[in-house]
C-alpha positions in Angstrom: 92.1 148.8 15.2 91.5 150.9 18.3 87.6 149.3 17.9 89.1 145.6 17.9 91.8 146.2 20.9 88.3 147.4 22.7 86.2 144.1 21.8 89.2 141.8 23.3 89.8 143.9 26.0 85.6 143.7 26.9 86.1 139.6 26.2 88.8 139.7 28.4 87.1 141.1 31.4 84.2 139.1 30.5 86.0 136.0 30.5 87.9 137.3 34.0 84.5 137.8 35.8 82.9 134.7 34.9 86.0 132.9 35.6 85.3 134.3 39.1 82.2 132.8 39.7 82.6 128.8 39.0 83.8 126.8 41.8 84.0 123.1 42.4 83.1 121.8 45.8 84.9 118.6 47.3 85.6 117.1 50.6 89.5 117.6 51.4 89.9 113.7 52.7 87.7 110.6 52.8 88.6 107.4 54.5 86.9 103.4 54.4 87.8 100.1 55.6 88.7 97.4 52.6 85.4 96.0 51.2 83.3 99.0 52.8 81.9 101.4 50.1 82.5 105.7 49.8 81.4 108.9 47.8 83.9 110.8 47.0 81.4 114.6 46.3 81.7 117.0 43.0 79.5 119.8 43.6 79.9 122.5 40.3 78.7 125.8 41.7 78.2 127.7 38.2 78.5 131.9 37.4 75.6 133.9 36.5 75.6 134.1 34.0 76.3 130.1 33.7 78.9 128.8 32.0 78.4 125.6 29.3 80.0 122.5 30.9 81.4 120.5 28.1 82.7 117.6 30.3 83.2 116.0 33.2 86.9 114.0 34.6 87.5 111.9 37.5 91.5 111.1 37.8 93.5 109.1 40.5 96.6 110.3 41.2 99.7 108.5 42.3 103.2 109.4 42.8 102.5 112.4 39.9 101.0 110.2 37.6 97.1 110.8 36.4 94.9 108.5 35.7 91.1 108.0 33.9 89.0 107.3 36.2 85.1 108.1 34.9 84.0 110.6 31.9 81.0 112.3 31.6 79.6 113.9 28.8 76.9 115.6 27.7 76.7 114.1 24.6 78.4 111.2 24.5 76.9 109.8 28.0 78.9 108.2 30.9 82.2 106.4 30.4 83.8 104.3 33.6 87.6 103.0 32.3 89.3 99.7 34.1 90.2 99.0 36.7 87.4 101.0 38.0 84.7 99.8 35.8 83.1 97.2 38.3 83.3 99.2 41.3 82.7 102.5 40.6 79.8 104.8 39.2 78.1 108.1 39.3 75.7 108.2 42.1 73.0 110.9 40.2 70.7 108.7 37.7 70.3 111.4 35.8 74.0 111.8 34.8 74.1 108.3 33.8 71.7 109.2 30.8 73.4 112.0 28.8 72.1 115.3 30.0 73.4 118.4 30.2 73.1 118.9 34.1 76.2 117.9 35.2 76.9 120.1 38.2 76.3 117.4 40.5 78.9 114.3 39.2 79.8 112.5 42.8 80.7 108.8 42.2 81.0 106.0 44.6 83.2 103.7 45.2 82.4 100.3 46.0 84.5 97.3 47.6 87.2 99.8 48.5 90.5 98.2 47.8 94.1 99.0 49.1 95.1 99.9 45.9 92.3 102.8 46.2 94.1 104.5 48.3 95.2 107.7 46.5 94.3 111.4 45.4 91.5 112.2 43.4 91.0 115.7 40.6 87.3 116.6 40.0 88.1 118.1 37.0 85.1 120.4 34.8 85.2 121.8 31.0 83.9 124.8 30.3 83.2 127.0 27.8 84.1 130.4 27.8 85.7 129.6 31.4 87.8 126.9 30.8 88.8 124.4 33.1 87.8 124.4 37.1 89.3 121.3 39.3 89.5 120.4 43.0 91.1 116.9 44.8 90.0 114.9 47.4 92.3 112.5 49.3 90.7 109.1 49.7 92.7 107.1 52.3 91.5 103.6 52.9 92.3 101.8 56.1 93.2 98.0 56.5 91.5 96.3 59.8 94.0 93.4 60.6 93.5 89.6 61.8 94.5 89.3 65.5 95.2 86.0 67.2 96.6 84.8 70.1 98.3 81.3 70.6 100.4 79.0 73.0 103.8 78.5 71.6 103.1 74.7 72.4 100.2 73.0 74.3 102.7 71.8 76.9 105.0 73.3 78.7 107.3 71.8 80.8 109.2 73.7 83.5 113.0 72.1 83.3 115.3 72.2 86.1 117.7 74.6 84.2 115.6 76.7 84.5 115.9 78.5 80.5 113.9 81.1 79.1 111.2 80.1 76.6 108.4 81.3 74.2 104.7 80.6 75.8 102.9 82.8 74.0 103.0 84.5 70.7 100.5 87.3 69.8 99.9 88.8 66.0 97.9 91.6 64.6 98.5 91.1 60.8 98.4 93.4 58.0 96.9 96.4 59.3 96.9 99.9 58.2 97.8 101.8 59.7 99.8 99.2 62.3 98.5 98.3 65.5 100.5 98.4 69.1 100.5 95.2 70.9 101.2 95.1 75.0 101.0 92.5 77.7 99.1 91.9 80.9 99.8 89.3 83.2 100.9 88.9 86.8 104.1 86.8 85.6 107.7 87.8 85.3 108.5 87.8 82.0 109.8 90.0 79.2 108.0 90.8 75.3 110.1 90.7 71.9 107.9 92.9 69.4 108.5 92.1 65.1 106.8 94.4 62.5 107.1 93.4 59.0 105.6 96.1 56.5 103.7 94.1 53.5 104.1 95.2 49.7 100.3 95.9 50.1 101.3 99.2 52.5 100.0 96.9 55.7 101.9 96.1 58.8 102.3 92.8 60.5 103.4 93.0 64.3 104.0 90.4 66.0 105.0 90.2 69.9 106.3 86.6 72.0 106.1 86.8 75.6 109.5 85.0 76.8 109.1 83.5 80.6 111.0 81.0 82.8 108.0 77.5 83.1 107.9 77.1 86.8 105.5 75.6 89.4 103.9 79.6 90.3 103.6 80.0 86.0 101.1 77.3 86.4 97.6 78.4 85.9 98.5 82.5 85.7 96.5 84.3 83.2 98.2 85.7 80.3 96.2 88.7 78.5 97.7 90.1 74.9 95.6 93.6 74.3 96.2 95.2 70.7 95.1 98.5 69.9 94.7 99.3 66.5 93.3 103.2 66.1 90.5 103.9 68.8 89.8 100.2 69.2 91.1 97.5 71.9 91.0 94.0 70.6 91.9 91.8 74.1 93.1 87.8 73.7 93.8 85.6 76.7 95.4 82.4 77.8 95.5 80.2 80.7 99.2 78.5 80.9 99.1 75.0 81.3 102.6 74.3 82.7 104.0 70.7 84.0 106.5 70.4 86.6 108.0 67.6 88.8 106.2 67.0 92.8 107.1 69.9 95.7 106.8 66.9 98.5 106.8 67.5 101.9 105.5 65.1 104.5 103.0 66.1 107.5 102.1 64.4 110.6 104.7 64.7 113.0 103.7 67.7 115.6 107.8 67.5 117.3 105.8 66.2 120.2 105.6 61.5 119.7 106.4 60.2 123.2 105.8 56.6 124.5 102.2 55.6 125.0 100.9 57.8 122.5 98.4 56.4 119.9 97.3 57.3 116.3 100.3 58.8 114.9 100.5 58.9 111.2 102.6 60.4 108.8 101.4 61.8 105.7 103.4 62.7 102.3 102.2 65.9 100.6 103.2 66.4 96.8 101.8 69.4 94.1 102.5 67.9 90.9 101.3 68.5 87.4 100.0 66.1 86.0 99.3 64.0 89.5 101.7 61.7 91.2 101.5 58.2 90.4 103.6 56.5 92.4 104.5 57.4 96.3 107.3 55.3 97.7 107.8 55.1 101.5 111.3 54.2 103.3 113.4 54.7 106.2 116.9 55.8 105.9 119.3 53.1 107.4 116.6 51.1 108.1 113.4 49.6 107.3 109.6 50.5 108.0 108.4 49.5 111.9 106.9 46.3 111.6 103.9 47.8 112.8 103.1 50.3 109.9 100.6 50.0 107.2 100.7 52.3 104.2 97.6 53.4 102.7 97.9 55.5 99.2 100.5 58.2 100.7 99.8 57.8 104.2 101.8 55.9 106.9 99.6 54.3 109.6 101.3 53.3 112.9 99.0 51.0 114.3 99.5 50.8 118.6 101.3 52.8 121.0 104.5 54.7 119.9 107.4 52.7 120.8 111.0 53.9 120.4 111.4 51.9 117.6 109.5 54.3 115.5 112.0 56.9 115.9 114.2 57.9 112.2 114.6 59.3 109.5 111.2 58.6 106.5 111.7 59.3 103.0 108.8 60.1 100.8 109.3 59.5 96.9 106.5 61.0 94.8 106.9 60.2 90.9 104.5 61.7 88.0 105.0 61.8 84.5 107.7 64.9 84.3 110.0 62.9 87.0 110.5 62.5 91.1 111.2 64.3 93.8 111.6 63.1 97.7 110.3 64.5 100.8 112.1 64.0 104.5 111.1 64.2 107.8 113.3 63.5 111.3 110.9 61.5 114.0 112.4 61.6 117.3 110.6 59.9 120.3 110.5 61.1 124.2 109.3 59.7 127.0 107.0 62.0 128.2 104.5 64.9 126.3 106.0 67.8 125.5 103.9 71.0 127.8 101.4 72.3 125.6 101.5 76.0 126.4 98.4 78.3 124.9 99.0 79.0 121.2 101.0 82.1 120.5 98.0 84.1 118.4 95.7 83.0 121.8 98.5 84.8 124.0 98.8 88.0 122.3 94.8 88.2 121.7 94.3 87.9 125.5 97.0 90.4 126.0 96.1 92.6 123.7 92.4 92.8 125.9 93.8 93.1 128.7 95.9 95.8 127.7 92.7 97.9 126.3 90.4 96.6 129.1 93.6 98.5 131.7 93.3 101.7 129.2 89.8 101.9 129.0 89.5 101.5 132.7 92.4 104.2 133.3 90.7 106.9 131.7 87.1 106.3 132.3 88.7 106.5 136.2 90.3 109.6 135.5 87.3 111.0 133.6 85.1 110.3 137.0 87.4 111.9 139.5 87.9 115.2 137.2 84.2 115.3 136.5 83.1 115.1 140.7 86.3 117.8 141.1 84.2 119.5 138.7 80.9 119.0 140.8 81.5 119.8 143.7 83.6 123.1 142.9 80.8 124.3 141.7 78.3 123.5 143.9 80.4 125.3 146.7 80.9 128.1 144.5 76.8 128.1 144.1 76.5 128.1 147.8 79.0 130.8 148.6 77.1 133.5 146.0 74.0 132.2 147.2 74.9 133.9 150.8 75.2 137.5 152.0 78.6 138.9 152.3 78.6 138.9 156.4 77.6 135.2 156.5 80.1 134.2 153.8 83.1 132.2 155.9 86.1 133.7 156.5 89.4 132.1 155.4 90.9 129.8 157.9 93.4 130.6 160.2 97.3 130.4 159.2 98.7 127.3 161.2 100.4 128.3 165.0 104.5 128.0 164.3 105.7 125.2 166.8 107.5 128.5 168.3 104.0 129.1 169.5 102.9 126.1 170.9 105.9 125.2 172.9 104.4 126.4 176.3 100.9 125.8 178.4 98.4 128.6 178.6 97.9 129.6 182.0 95.1 131.1 184.0 97.0 135.0 183.9 97.5 134.6 180.0 93.4 134.0 179.4 93.4 137.1 181.7 95.0 139.2 180.1 93.2 138.4 177.2 91.1 140.6 177.8 93.0 143.6 177.8 92.6 143.9 174.2 89.1 143.6 173.2 90.0 144.1 169.8 91.3 140.7 169.2 88.0 139.1 171.6 85.6 139.8 168.3 87.2 140.3 164.7 85.0 143.1 162.5 83.7 140.4 160.3 81.5 139.2 163.2 81.2 142.3 164.8 79.1 143.1 161.6 77.1 139.9 161.8 76.5 140.2 165.4 74.4 143.9 164.6 72.8 142.8 161.2 71.6 140.1 163.5 70.6 142.5 166.2 68.5 144.4 162.9 67.2 141.5 161.9 65.4 140.5 165.5 63.7 144.0 165.1 66.7 146.5 166.4 65.4 149.4 164.4 69.2 151.2 162.6 68.5 154.6 164.6 69.1 153.0 167.7 72.1 151.6 168.7 72.4 147.8 168.9 72.9 146.1 172.3 76.4 147.1 173.9 77.5 143.3 173.8 76.8 140.6 171.3 75.4 137.5 172.9 77.7 134.8 173.6 76.8 132.9 171.1 78.1 135.5 168.5 81.4 135.4 170.7 84.9 134.1 169.0 85.0 130.2 169.7 88.6 130.9 169.9 89.5 134.0 171.6 93.2 133.7 172.7 93.9 132.9 168.4 95.0 135.9 166.7 93.3 136.5 163.2 96.1 137.3 160.1 96.2 140.8 159.5 95.5 140.2 155.9 91.8 139.9 156.9 89.2 142.3 155.1 87.9 144.5 157.7 84.6 145.9 157.5 82.9 149.1 158.2 79.4 150.7 158.3 79.4 154.5 158.3 75.1 154.3 159.2 75.6 152.2 162.3 77.0 154.5 165.3 80.4 153.0 167.1 79.9 150.7 169.6 80.2 152.1 173.2 82.8 150.9 175.7 82.9 146.8 176.7 83.9 145.5 180.0 86.3 142.6 179.2 85.5 139.1 178.3 86.4 136.6 181.3 86.3 132.7 181.7 84.7 131.0 184.1 87.6 130.2 186.2 86.6 126.5 185.9 88.0 127.0 182.8 91.1 128.1 183.6 94.4 125.8 183.0 
């Protein structure tokens, strides 16, 4: 008994080890469109040592119910069951000819149908390992039929201005369902309706509603259908029929006596085109010198007061009749015609721009000239020696200093102030010029400077803030006699 138990344990261990080595390889999901072809892969990975494959069975699982599709047996051959017999086959030719090699039992679906959408099991029956299986989910898509149509060939704009459906876009029998959108400049609205069919497809219908009018005529309306990653578009141009829109042209509010070649023209925008134009004059009949050609009134001869009045034009097409009116008045003399407002505006703009540019250029030139003058002055002052740089201008004398005339005594008294006769800056300039004239620095300069170095205005006192210069290398000048003007210059 113990020996038998050991044998059973060994067989069980071998069975588990063998079972762990087998595997059925399949894709987790596959998809295709109605009418196309798809492969459902099934590969058996055997163990080592290999197990014996007794049979391979393909099954369809729908709503929890299994249905056999195809069977491959190494001894009995291949069998494909109805309703798949005409559309399902094994991919490997060897499988179809009774072979013990059943490791690859991939099947091929041709002419896919919506009813093929289901889960499929590939089951291997082996000995002694038992059954091994795997599952693939097959999804079948249905490409929708898309079309766009006008509700009626002719759309008529009525005076009631009621909304109506002008176009319909349909995406029929699609799986998955489509999405419909509209693209247009029209001010309308879209309605949407979805219908789920028994075969699992969905039909989507969208209507575009608008109030027909003259403005909607010749407007483009585009239906955009999005199915999965595809984009399908279809367009129509609306043909809207409407009554004439009438206006009278030709009267420029300047019809005066004896003016020549005046006329009135009846303009009408209509669909279909206007077929009849009728002219009349309110509270009277048309002038005798009027000639009617198509939609125009030609007034022969000079303008007279008889042409004044209210002119009416009736335009008629296949939809209705509309009227245009103009009041004509006659003046004795022509009205003054000024330049057009647009021309005045342009001229004013040009003048304003010219003034702005002129002012800007003038300011720029003045500023540039001032900068240039200031730069030249600074350069001149920089080039001069310190002794030759001009002194600041003397301050203006107050009115109190100029009240009386100078007398000869005043002028003579100026000699008692030699320090006011020559300021230090001029004295330094005089000494340096003396050196330039070959007076050695070791020798003192002449005691009195030449007359050209004397101040031009000895009676004016220099401002106390004027800088002073000292030269310690030169000996101090000796005593000088007071300077007096000749008596003929005395006042």
